[in-house]
N, C-alpha and C positions, 0 to 999 in steps of 0.2 A: 567560625558558628558555636552556639553552645549545643553541645551533645542533644540530640533530638531523643524524646522518648517514644514509646510504643504506645501507642493513645487509643486505647479500648472503650474509651467513655462514647456514652450513646447518643452523643449529641450534644452541642454543636461536637462534631468528630475530626477524624482525619481525613490529611485534602491528601492528593498527591502530591510529595515533595517539589517535582520538575514544574508544578504550575504555579507553586510559591515561590518559587525560585525565579522565576519567568515575571510573577507579578513584583518581585521587589527590584527584578531589574528597572521595569517600565514605571515603578509609581512614583518619582519624581517627574520626567519626562514622559509623558506618550504619546506614541506618534508623532515623534516632534512640533508636540504642538506647545511645548516650554511650560506645558500643566500637566498637572497627574489626573488621570482618571478620577480620582475624588472630588475634581475639582470642574472638570470639564461639563457642559453644558449638554444635557441629554437630546437636544434639537442638533447639537453640532454631527456632521459630518463622521465625524471620527468616530463620536459614539453610536452613530447609528450605526457603521460598519461592524461594529460590536455588539450590538444587539442582536442586529438580521444573520451572522456568523454563529450566534449563539442558537438561534432558532433552528439555523439549517442544520445544525451540528445534532439537535436533539430529535430533528425529524428523519436525518440519517441512520443514527445509532437506535433508536427504536422504529423505522421502520414506519414513523407514523403517515398514514395514507393523507391525501390531498384534504378530502372533506371531514377533516380535523384541524380546530386551531389550537396554536400552542400560546401560551399567556402566560408569561413573567407577572408576579402579582404578588402585594405587599400584605403584609397581615398575619403573616404566618398559616399551617396548614390547618389550623381550628378555626382558622374564618372562614374555612370551606363546609365547616359543617353547620353553618346557617347558610352559605352561599349557595350550599347544593339544592337543600328544600327551596330559598326564593328563587331562582331559576329553572327547578326541575318541575314542584310540585302543579298536579293536575286538581280540582277543585272537586273533592267529592271521592278520589283515589288513594288510598293509603300508601304511604313511602315505608316501606319492607327493610330490615336489617339481619344481618348475622352479627349475633354479640358475641366476641371472641377475646375482651380485654379492654381497659382503657377507655382506648380512643376510640372503639364502636361504641360503648357506655355514655363516652362526652359527648360522639355525635348526635345518639339518640335522644338525649334530654334536649339539644338544641332544635333539632327537628321537629319536636312537640309544638315549640312556638308555632310552629307553620302549619300544619295538617296532622291527620291521624296517623301515626306511628303503628307498626307492629314489626315484633319481633318473632321472625319465623324459626329463630334456632338459636343458642348458645351453649356455651361451655361454661358458663360461670359456677355450673354445681359440681364441680371440678377444678376450680379455683383458674380455670382457664387453661388448661393441659394440656387442650385438643383444639383441632380446627372439627366442626362438627360435619357428618358426611349425609349426604341424599338430601340437601337444602332444596327444600322447594320454595318459588318463590309465585305469589297471585298472578294470573294475567292481565288482571285487574289493576295492580300495583303501577302507582307513578314511576318510581326507578326504585331499584334496591342497591344497596350500601353494604360493601365488605373492607374490612384493612386487611390487604395483603398478607403482611405481618406484623405481628403484636411484640414490639419495641420489649416492653417490660416482661413480659410471660414467657417470648421465645418461641412463638409459634409462627408457622406461616402454611398458607393454602398451597397446597401440592398441587391440587386440578382446579379447576375453575367450575364452581356451579353452573348445573344448565339454565340457561335463563329462557323465560317467555321470549317469541320473537320481538314484539315491540315494547317490552320492560327493558330499558337502559339500566346497566351494570356499572353505579358509581365505586372506583377502587380507592382509597386511601392505600396511596404507595410509599409514605412517606419514609420509612425506612428499610425497602429493597425497590429503588427505583433505579431501572439497570442492571441490578444485580445477577440476571436472568433474561432470558428471550421470554419475548411476551407478544402475543398477536394481538395489536391496541384497538384491532376490529373485535375483539371480545369485549369491548367496553366501552360505553356511552362518554365516561369521564374519566380520566386519571387524574390524581392531585395528588402533589407529594411537598412537603418542603424539604430547601435543599441542603440544609444542615448535616444532613446525613450519609448520601449515600451521591449527593450535585456537587455542594457548593459550600460557601457560608451559611448563616442565618439571615434573614433579613429578604429572602425573596423564598415566593410558592410557586411551582411549575404546575399549572393546570392545562390538559388535554382533553376538549371537548369537542364532540363529533357537530359539524356546524347546526346542523337542521334541530338540535337541541335549543341552539341559541333562539330560536324564534319563541319556546314556551313561557318566556318572563314577562310578567307583567308588566304593562305600561306606566304604570304609577308605581313602579320598584324606584327607589333613588337609585341615581344616574352610576354610584359607583360601586353598585351591589349587583351591579347587572355584567356578567360577562360579555354580553354581546357589546358594551360601550369598551372594553378594551381589545375583542376582537376585530371590532372597525376599526379601530387605532394604532391596531397593532403593537398592544401594550405601552402606547405613551400617548393616553390620553391624557395623565398628569406625568407628572417625576416619577420613573420607575425607580426603583433600587440599583443605580446602576452599578457601582463597585461590586455587589454581589452578582449580578448578571456577568458583569468581567471576569469574574472570578470562575465561575461555573462555565465560562467559554473557555477558559485556559485547562481546566480540568477535562472539558470534554475533550480538547484538541489533542490533550492526553493519551485518553483512551481509545480517541480514535486508530491515534497513531503504535498502542500497543494490539490494537487488532479488534477491537470495537465488542459489542456487549458478550459476544460468542466466548472470546478469550476471557471477561470479564466472569462470565458464568463458569468458566473452567477452573480459573482459579479460586471462587470463592466456594466451591466444592471439594476443592484439597485441601482447604482452609478448615473449613467445616468439619472435616473429616478427619482431618488432625486431632482437633479437640475433642470433638466425640469419641474417637477411639480413646482419649486418657482418661476421658470419663467412663468408658463401658467396659474397660480393662483395672478398673479402681478397684473391684472387689465390692462396691458399695462406701468406697471413703468418698468418692465424689458422685452426689445425685442430682441427677438431671431432672429440672423441673418438669420441659416438655414429653409430652408422650412422643417414641420413637418415630410413628408414622406423620408427628406434627411438627417436628423439629425445624427450625428456623434456618438460613444459612447465613442471619446475620447476627442473629445476638444468642448466644450460647450462654443459657441459665443454667445455675446449679448451685446445690448446697454442700456441707462438710459436716461433719459429724457433732459438730457444736459451732456455736457461736464464739467462743472463745480461738478456736483454731480457723476459723472464717476471717477474724480479725488478723490475726498472728498472719496468713497467707496475702491477705493485703497489705498488711507493712510490710514485708517481704519485699513481696513483687513492686512496690513503691523505691525502696530501697534499690530496686535492680532496673530503674526506667521501665516497668511496668504499669501503666496509673489506669486509673479510672475502671477497676474491674468491682467494686462494691456494688452488689445488686440492688434495686429496686425497692424500696420499703415493702410494697405489698408480695413479695417474694420472699423477699431477704437473699442471705447465701453472695453470689457472686453473679455477674454478667459481664462475661466478654462479647464486647460488639467489633465484628471484624467484615465491617464493610469494605464497599469497594475498594477503597484505597492501602487498606490495612495491610500492609505485605506479608509475603506467605514465609518469607524471614521474621517479621514479629509474632507470628503464630506460632513457629517451630520456637521460639524462643521461651513462649510462656508455656507450651504443652512442656518443655525440658524441666522448666521449674517447679508445673504442676507436679511432674511424676517423681523428682527429686524431695518436692515439700511432703510427699506421701510417705517415700520410703522412709522420711526424718519424723515423720508425724504419728503414722497408724500405732 
């Protein structure tokens, strides 16, 4: 096999190697069917087993209560920016947001098509370097929306906002799903594109409290209703079978590794290694996010000049450290250290950054 690089891209992102190796072994003959999982019918009992096992693993690893439905949907997490208001809006009540960057800003734009939007807090005043504190949502809101982690700016909610009793909190967890232990009951809806922390691009996980499924208007198009997929176990029409299959393999791997508790331990260890390099560099590396809002998943930082940034990225690529260029909104560098990024890979990157600083300051 060609030597694998350490993949720090923000997404699609690195996946657990054992899961990929198992997929490789099973690719041409899945479950002795004489067919690939790419060819098998989504109505076949062999696929049905994959589908249900993937759902059961999500429930087990995340502690999803019985009163929540687990959906596997198409279209990417960005489709949920309009599906959430379509399914949850209540006439005459506002949809409230905390704007912490690109993905909440995009969700705000979509929600405006379906109701009155109120931004109750924002960190736009400082180029999204922090998570606002002491956020207050109205008791009259239809629902509230946050993004738990901002991939581009490298910020993350460390404590969830206090919520009025009857206002569901919708969380876009695309870039930190299962990165740490959370109480699903703190949310009405959690959604996440798979391609950062769960599996390949092509499927979106939606976890929704069952009572909220009844809010949707009867005249809503069939496939825009969460209720449609909930009633049919996400099999109303052909699901993205291969993507769900890879998610199942990754979930099996994480279960064998010790579950979300162990994932979180590793993630905190990885993040500390990189942030220690930044903090001890005497300003050579400058983190974008404020320390009290730093992400476990996306470490964003700049160097003293664009010339040095280009040089460090090129040198990293030559050493098999790929995907380190920062998003254009921030510039600099971004190391995405999602669940499947190994402690070894982060260590190699940390050593390289330390060496680069010594040779170029």
